[in-house]
C-alpha positions in Angstrom: -1.4 -13.6 26.7 -1.6 -10.6 29.4 1.1 -8.6 27.8 1.7 -7.5 24.4 4.9 -9.6 23.3 7.8 -8.2 22.4 8.0 -9.7 18.4 11.0 -10.0 16.0 9.6 -10.5 12.1 12.9 -12.9 11.8 14.4 -13.5 15.4 18.2 -14.0 15.0 18.4 -13.5 18.7 16.5 -16.5 19.6 18.6 -18.5 17.4 21.7 -17.2 19.1 20.0 -18.5 22.3 20.5 -22.1 21.1 24.0 -22.1 19.4 25.6 -19.1 20.9 28.4 -21.0 22.5 29.2 -23.2 20.0 29.1 -20.3 17.6 31.3 -17.8 19.6 33.9 -20.6 20.0 33.9 -20.9 16.2 34.6 -17.3 15.5 37.3 -17.0 18.0 38.9 -20.0 16.6 39.0 -18.4 13.1 40.6 -15.2 15.1 43.2 -16.6 16.6 44.1 -19.4 14.0 44.6 -15.9 11.7 43.5 -17.7 8.3 40.7 -15.2 7.3 40.6 -15.7 3.8 39.6 -19.3 2.5 40.7 -20.9 5.7 40.0 -24.5 6.4 36.4 -23.8 7.4 35.6 -22.9 3.9 36.3 -26.0 2.6 34.8 -27.6 5.8 31.5 -25.6 5.1 31.4 -26.2 1.4 31.5 -30.0 2.0 28.8 -30.0 4.3 26.6 -27.6 2.5 26.9 -30.1 -0.6 26.6 -32.9 1.4 23.0 -31.6 3.0 21.5 -31.2 -0.6 23.4 -34.3 -2.2 25.1 -31.8 -5.0 28.6 -32.7 -6.0 30.4 -29.7 -5.6 29.9 -26.2 -3.4 32.2 -23.0 -4.3 31.3 -20.6 -1.3 31.0 -17.1 -2.5 31.0 -13.3 -0.9 27.5 -12.9 -1.6 24.4 -14.5 -3.4 24.3 -12.0 -6.5 28.0 -12.9 -7.1 26.6 -16.4 -7.1 24.6 -15.7 -10.1 27.0 -13.6 -11.8 29.9 -16.0 -11.5 27.6 -18.6 -13.1 26.6 -16.4 -16.0 30.1 -15.7 -16.5 31.5 -19.0 -16.0 28.6 -20.1 -19.4 30.3 -16.9 -21.2 26.3 -15.2 -21.3 26.8 -11.9 -22.8 25.4 -9.4 -25.2 22.9 -10.9 -27.8 22.0 -13.3 -24.9 18.8 -13.9 -23.5 18.2 -15.4 -19.7 14.1 -15.9 -18.7 13.4 -15.6 -15.3 10.3 -14.1 -13.3 9.7 -11.0 -12.4 7.9 -11.5 -9.2 11.2 -11.5 -7.2 14.3 -9.4 -6.2 16.4 -7.5 -8.4 19.6 -9.5 -8.5 17.7 -12.3 -10.4 17.7 -9.6 -13.3 20.4 -7.5 -12.4 22.9 -10.2 -13.0 21.8 -10.8 -16.6 22.2 -7.1 -17.6 25.5 -6.8 -15.4 26.8 -8.9 -18.3 25.1 -7.3 -21.2 22.8 -10.0 -21.7 18.8 -9.5 -21.9 16.0 -10.8 -18.9 13.5 -12.1 -20.6 10.2 -11.8 -18.0 7.9 -14.3 -17.6 4.9 -14.9 -15.7 4.8 -17.1 -12.1 2.2 -19.5 -11.2 -0.3 -17.7 -8.7 -0.8 -20.7 -6.2 3.2 -20.8 -5.5 4.4 -17.3 -6.7 7.0 -19.6 -8.4 8.0 -19.1 -12.4 4.9 -21.1 -14.3 6.0 -24.1 -16.7 3.4 -23.0 -18.9 4.6 -20.0 -19.5 8.2 -20.6 -20.5 7.2 -21.2 -24.5 6.0 -17.8 -24.5 9.1 -16.3 -23.0 11.1 -18.3 -25.4 9.5 -16.9 -28.1 9.6 -13.3 -26.9 13.1 -13.9 -26.9 13.3 -14.8 -30.8 11.4 -12.2 -31.5 13.5 -9.8 -30.0 16.3 -11.6 -32.0 17.6 -12.6 -28.8 19.8 -16.0 -28.5 17.9 -18.1 -25.6 20.7 -19.5 -23.1 19.4 -20.1 -19.8 16.6 -20.3 -17.1 17.0 -18.4 -13.9 14.1 -19.7 -11.5 13.6 -18.7 -8.1 12.7 -21.1 -4.8 10.4 -17.9 -4.2 9.3 -17.8 -0.3 11.1 -21.3 0.1 9.2 -23.6 -1.9 11.2 -25.0 -4.5 9.8 -24.7 -8.4 7.9 -27.3 -10.1 11.2 -28.8 -11.4 10.2 -31.7 -13.5 8.4 -30.1 -16.3 11.1 -26.8 -16.3 13.7 -29.3 -16.6 11.8 -31.0 -19.7 11.3 -27.5 -20.8 15.2 -26.6 -20.7 16.5 -29.7 -22.3 14.1 -29.9 -25.2 15.2 -26.2 -26.2 18.7 -26.2 -24.8 18.4 -24.1 -21.7 20.9 -23.8 -19.1 19.0 -24.3 -15.4 20.3 -22.1 -13.2 18.3 -22.4 -9.4 18.1 -19.6 -7.3 17.9 -21.4 -3.9 18.8 -18.3 -1.9 15.2 -18.9 0.2 14.8 -22.2 -0.6 17.8 -23.8 -0.2 17.1 -27.1 1.2 13.6 -27.2 0.6 12.4 -30.8 -0.4 10.5 -31.7 -4.0 9.5 -35.0 -4.9 12.2 -36.8 -3.4 15.0 -34.1 -4.1 16.5 -31.1 -2.3 16.9 -27.8 -3.6 20.4 -26.9 -4.3 21.2 -30.4 -6.1 18.5 -29.1 -8.6 19.2 -27.6 -12.0 22.8 -27.3 -13.7 23.6 -24.9 -11.3 21.9 -23.7 -7.9 22.8 -20.8 -6.3 22.2 -19.6 -2.6 22.5 -16.6 -0.3 23.5 -16.2 3.3 22.5 -12.8 4.0 21.5 -12.8 7.8 17.3 -13.1 7.1 17.6 -16.3 4.5 17.2 -19.6 6.7 20.8 -20.6 6.3 22.3 -17.3 7.0 25.5 -16.1 8.0 26.2 -13.0 10.6 26.9 -11.0 6.8 27.1 -11.6 3.2 27.8 -14.7 1.7 26.7 -16.9 -0.9 27.5 -20.0 -2.7 27.0 -22.2 -6.1 26.3 -25.8 -6.5 26.6 -28.2 -9.2 28.0 -31.5 -10.1 29.9 -30.4 -13.0 34.0 -30.8 -12.4 34.7 -28.4 -15.0 32.7 -25.9 -13.9 33.2 -26.3 -10.1 37.0 -25.8 -11.1 36.1 -22.6 -13.6 34.1 -21.0 -10.8 36.8 -21.5 -7.8 39.3 -19.8 -10.7 36.4 -16.9 -11.1 35.9 -16.1 -7.3 39.7 -15.6 -7.0 40.5 -13.0 -10.0 41.1 -16.0 -12.3 43.8 -17.7 -10.8 45.5 -20.6 -12.2 47.9 -23.3 -10.4 48.4 -20.5 -7.7 47.5 -17.0 -6.9 50.1 -15.3 -9.3 49.0 -17.2 -12.0 46.1 -15.6 -13.5 44.9 -17.6 -16.7 41.6 -15.8 -16.9 39.9 -12.5 -15.8 38.2 -13.1 -12.8 36.6 -11.3 -10.1 37.6 -11.3 -6.2 34.6 -12.9 -4.3 35.4 -15.2 -1.5 33.5 -16.5 1.3 35.2 -15.3 4.7 36.3 -17.7 6.8 34.2 -16.3 9.7 31.0 -16.7 7.7 32.2 -20.2 6.9 32.5 -20.9 10.6 29.1 -19.2 11.6 27.5 -21.2 8.5 29.0 -24.6 10.1 27.2 -24.0 13.2 24.1 -23.0 11.8 24.3 -26.3 9.4 24.4 -28.6 12.3 20.5 -27.3 13.2 19.5 -26.6 9.5 17.7 -30.0 9.3 15.9 -28.9 12.9 14.9 -25.5 12.2 13.5 -26.4 8.9 11.2 -28.9 10.7 10.3 -26.3 13.3 9.4 -23.8 10.6 6.9 -26.6 9.4 5.2 -26.2 13.2 4.8 -22.9 12.6 3.5 -22.6 9.1 1.3 -25.1 10.1 -0.6 -23.5 12.7 -0.7 -20.4 10.6 -2.4 -21.8 7.8 -4.9 -23.9 10.3 -5.6 -20.3 11.7 -6.1 -18.3 8.8 -6.8 -20.7 5.7 -10.7 -19.4 6.2 -9.9 -15.9 6.3 -7.4 -15.3 3.2 -5.4 -16.7 0.9 -3.0 -18.8 2.8 0.3 -20.1 1.0 0.0 -23.2 -1.1 3.0 -26.0 -1.1 2.8 -28.8 -4.0 2.2 -32.2 -2.8 5.4 -34.2 -2.1 7.3 -31.2 -1.2 8.7 -29.3 2.2 9.2 -25.4 2.0 11.8 -23.9 4.1 9.6 -20.9 5.1 12.0 -18.3 4.4 8.6 -16.1 4.3 5.1 -16.9 5.4 2.6 -14.9 3.2 -0.4 -14.3 2.9 -2.8 -12.2 0.6 -5.5 -9.6 1.3 -7.2 -7.3 -0.5 -5.4 -5.2 -2.5 -7.1 -1.9 -1.3 -6.9 -3.1 2.4 -3.3 -4.2 3.0 -1.9 -0.8 3.9 -4.3 -0.3 6.4 -4.0 -4.2 7.3 -0.5 -3.5 8.0 -1.0 -0.6 10.0 -3.2 -2.2 12.2 -0.8 -4.8 12.9 1.9 -2.3 13.4 -0.3 -0.5 16.1 -0.5 -3.8 18.0 3.2 -4.6 17.8 3.1 -6.6 15.1 5.6 -6.4 12.3 4.5 -7.5 8.1 6.5 -6.8 5.5 6.0 -6.9 1.4 7.6 -9.1 -0.9 7.8 -7.7 -3.4 5.2 -4.3 -4.0 6.3 -3.7 -7.5 7.1 -6.5 -10.1 10.9 -5.9 -12.0 9.1 -5.1 -15.2 7.3 -2.6 -13.9 10.8 -0.8 -12.1 12.7 1.6 -13.8 16.0 -0.2 -14.6 14.2 -3.1 -16.1 10.7 -2.0 -17.5 12.2 -2.0 -21.0 13.1 -5.4 -21.3 11.0 -8.0 -22.7 8.0 -9.4 -21.3 6.3 -12.8 -22.4 3.3 -13.1 -23.8 0.6 -10.4 -23.4 2.2 -9.3 -20.0 2.3 -10.7 -16.5 -0.9 -9.9 -14.6 -0.7 -12.3 -12.2 2.6 -11.1 -10.9 1.0 -7.4 -11.4 -1.6 -8.4 -9.1 -0.2 -10.4 -6.6 2.7 -8.0 -6.3 -0.9 -5.5 -4.9 -2.1 -8.3 -2.3 1.2 -10.0 -0.8 2.0 -9.5 2.8 4.4 -11.7 4.9 3.8 -12.2 8.5 6.9 -13.1 11.4 8.1 -16.7 10.6 11.4 -18.4 12.1 11.9 -21.2 13.9 11.6 -20.1 16.9 8.6 -18.2 17.3 6.6 -19.6 20.4 3.1 -20.5 20.5 1.8 -17.7 22.8 3.5 -15.2 20.6 2.2 -16.7 17.4 -1.6 -16.8 19.1 -1.5 -13.1 19.7 -0.3 -12.6 16.2 -3.0 -14.8 14.7 -5.5 -13.0 17.3 -4.2 -9.3 16.1 -4.2 -10.6 12.0 -8.0 -12.3 12.6 -9.2 -8.7 13.9 -7.9 -6.9 11.6 -9.6 -8.8 8.8 -12.6 -8.9 10.7 -13.0 -5.1 10.6 -15.0 -3.5 8.0 -13.3 -2.3 5.1 -14.6 1.2 4.9 -12.5 1.3 8.3 -9.3 0.1 7.1 -9.6 2.0 3.7 
């Protein structure tokens, strides 16, 4: 490539080139119809979202964080309760537990997948009990687009009476041994933040479940706890509704989502083929398909800053998810940590770095990115220290 390409970390403009006309028409239809709150497009999208993954119900809400907190509200989780969750994740995972007055108990991750390690759940459960808490639920996170190893997780939850809440904000639509993320767990939640694999043009989220009673309760809770109509409030709820315009956007994006997941596989496979011998590349479990929300490699901790700087100088954007595990952050460091600590979470947080990833990353641009990565990695350690 003779000229340096202009590279977006996540190129939403490229997506618009493919579906922009249909998107504009869908948005304008909402504008002209005037049904801006819970218009027909919301239910239409909810139906499509549930069908895509095989869940029975989908409930659109204002954002992914609300999706999690509404599930906890529906379960009546509060003070004295413990919710097990990973520490290597975005703050919302533990934030919602703290909001409810409950206690997040941080568990270790699997080093290969970065998802919560089923083998560490027993230690987390014991830690909760040692703190005289009542274990109520487990929140898993399908990090970077790969579903967690759910078979042993589901067995653990069943054995110990825990509700399984699958946070699939990054992994909605991922495949796990013939199943689809979104229809795994007692509840699944997702976010439609624009950078997510299935994102809207603002904030949005959804809850998925097969339980009829829980679905009805969640639809009430998202609308001020309404009963038969909006001035019949049968419980204390919140205002957390998916906007009709965002639902219209998501209807169009869902139409191409399966195709985009396939395109992400191609991009990820090209990265891995070129980089697997020089860095730690992502590991996808057997019989699984990631949505590749991010393509995350690992470099030596002491070289990461200089590695990112070298790429930036060549016009290649990178991002670190997540540089400090939650149990080390000021707001969460007083909460219980499972076992003897979380050394894997702490180590990988110092090494991970994500490369540009989206379905429309063309080969020429990706080849340029790969070349710059290889050049930066080939530099002597002293030169990049």
